[in-house]
C-alpha positions in Angstrom: 0.2 -0.1 0.0 3.1 2.3 0.3 4.6 2.0 -2.9 0.8 3.0 -4.6 1.0 6.4 -2.1 4.3 7.0 -2.9 3.6 6.2 -6.7 0.5 8.8 -6.8 2.7 11.2 -4.3 5.1 11.6 -8.0 1.9 12.0 -10.2 0.7 14.8 -8.0 4.4 16.1 -8.5 5.0 15.4 -11.5 1.3 17.5 -12.8 2.3 20.3 -10.3 5.5 20.5 -12.6 4.2 20.2 -16.5 0.8 22.6 -15.1 4.0 25.6 -14.2 5.7 24.9 -17.2 2.6 25.2 -19.3 1.6 28.1 -17.8 4.9 30.1 -18.0 5.6 29.2 -21.1 1.7 30.3 -22.1 3.0 33.3 -20.5 6.0 34.4 -22.0 4.5 33.7 -25.6 1.8 36.1 -24.8 4.2 38.5 -23.1 6.1 38.1 -27.2 2.7 38.7 -29.3 1.8 42.0 -27.1 5.0 43.7 -27.3 4.7 42.5 -31.4 1.4 44.3 -31.4 3.3 47.1 -30.1 5.7 46.8 -32.1 2.5 47.9 -35.4 0.2 49.9 -33.5 0.4 53.3 -33.5 -1.4 55.9 -30.6 -4.2 57.6 -30.5 -3.2 60.7 -29.5 -0.6 60.3 -32.2 -3.8 59.8 -34.8 -5.2 63.1 -33.5 -2.7 65.5 -33.4 -1.7 64.7 -36.6 -4.3 64.8 -38.8 -6.3 67.1 -40.0 -9.3 66.0 -40.2 -11.5 64.4 -36.9 -11.8 61.1 -37.2 -15.0 60.0 -36.8 -17.8 59.8 -39.3 -21.9 60.1 -38.7 -24.6 57.9 -40.3 -27.9 59.6 -41.1 -30.3 56.7 -41.0 -32.1 57.8 -38.6 -32.6 61.5 -39.5 -35.5 63.1 -39.8 -36.7 65.0 -42.8 -38.4 68.1 -43.1 -41.5 67.1 -44.2 -42.6 63.0 -44.5 -44.2 61.5 -46.5 -47.2 59.8 -45.3 -49.0 56.9 -47.1 -52.8 56.5 -46.2 -53.4 51.9 -45.3 -57.4 51.3 -44.8 -58.1 54.7 -42.8 -54.4 54.7 -40.9 -52.1 56.8 -41.5 -48.5 55.7 -42.4 -45.2 58.1 -42.1 -42.0 57.0 -44.4 -39.7 59.7 -43.1 -36.9 58.8 -45.3 -37.9 60.5 -48.7 -35.9 57.8 -50.7 -38.3 55.4 -49.9 -41.2 56.6 -49.9 -40.6 58.4 -53.1 -39.6 55.2 -54.7 -42.8 53.0 -52.9 -44.8 56.5 -54.1 -43.5 54.7 -58.2 -45.3 51.7 -56.6 -48.9 50.6 -57.5 -51.1 51.5 -55.8 -52.1 47.6 -55.2 -47.8 46.6 -54.6 -48.0 50.2 -52.9 -50.5 48.1 -50.5 -49.5 45.2 -49.6 -46.3 46.1 -48.7 -47.4 48.7 -46.3 -49.3 46.7 -44.8 -47.5 43.1 -44.4 -44.2 45.5 -43.6 -45.7 48.7 -41.0 -49.8 47.4 -40.0 -48.5 44.1 -38.9 -50.0 42.0 -41.6 -49.7 38.8 -42.1 -49.9 37.0 -46.0 -53.0 35.1 -44.3 -55.0 39.0 -43.6 -53.5 40.5 -46.7 -55.0 36.9 -49.0 -58.7 38.0 -46.8 -58.3 41.7 -47.2 -58.0 40.3 -51.1 -60.3 37.8 -51.8 -57.3 35.4 -52.6 -55.4 33.1 -51.0 -52.1 33.2 -48.8 -50.2 32.4 -51.4 -50.9 34.8 -54.3 -50.8 37.7 -51.0 -47.3 36.4 -50.5 -46.2 36.0 -54.5 -47.7 40.3 -54.3 -45.0 40.8 -51.8 -42.3 39.0 -53.3 -43.4 40.8 -57.0 -43.1 44.3 -54.5 -40.4 43.3 -53.0 -38.4 43.5 -56.3 -40.4 45.9 -58.1 -39.4 48.2 -54.9 -36.1 47.1 -55.2 -35.7 48.1 -58.4 -37.1 51.6 -57.9 -34.9 52.0 -55.3 -31.8 51.6 -57.4 -33.3 54.0 -60.7 -33.6 56.7 -57.3 -30.0 55.4 -56.3 -28.3 55.8 -59.9 -30.2 58.9 -60.5 -29.3 60.5 -57.5 -25.6 59.9 -58.0 -26.3 60.8 -61.4 -27.6 64.2 -60.0 -23.8 64.1 -57.7 -21.9 63.8 -60.7 -22.9 67.0 -62.6 
């Protein structure tokens, strides 16, 4: 029994030595990686003092326009703040516009949209996808027109 206890003690010491070696090598590797990273990094304070412009940008996704466009569907007013989206929606045929507004703004399901028009759910789903495809074409057309206007 004594030999078994000595063997177990030996195993514990060997495992502890192994763990110390692994941790030491991991620390050396981490310090080396940190040093390499520091060689290639530039201080943000240095960049701020050397650049003539402010290094930030502002997104205008949620920018409010002076006159939002209002669409009326099923007696409910739907306000569209994005001018490009409102223009693209306005260029769609009436049914396609109403289907998209009902689905995305009023929260109607395909079944409910189909029931409003006396059609099946799959027909309403087809109308929705066709309307989205047409809306994408109108959106890209307006984007192209804006780019042409910017270049002139």
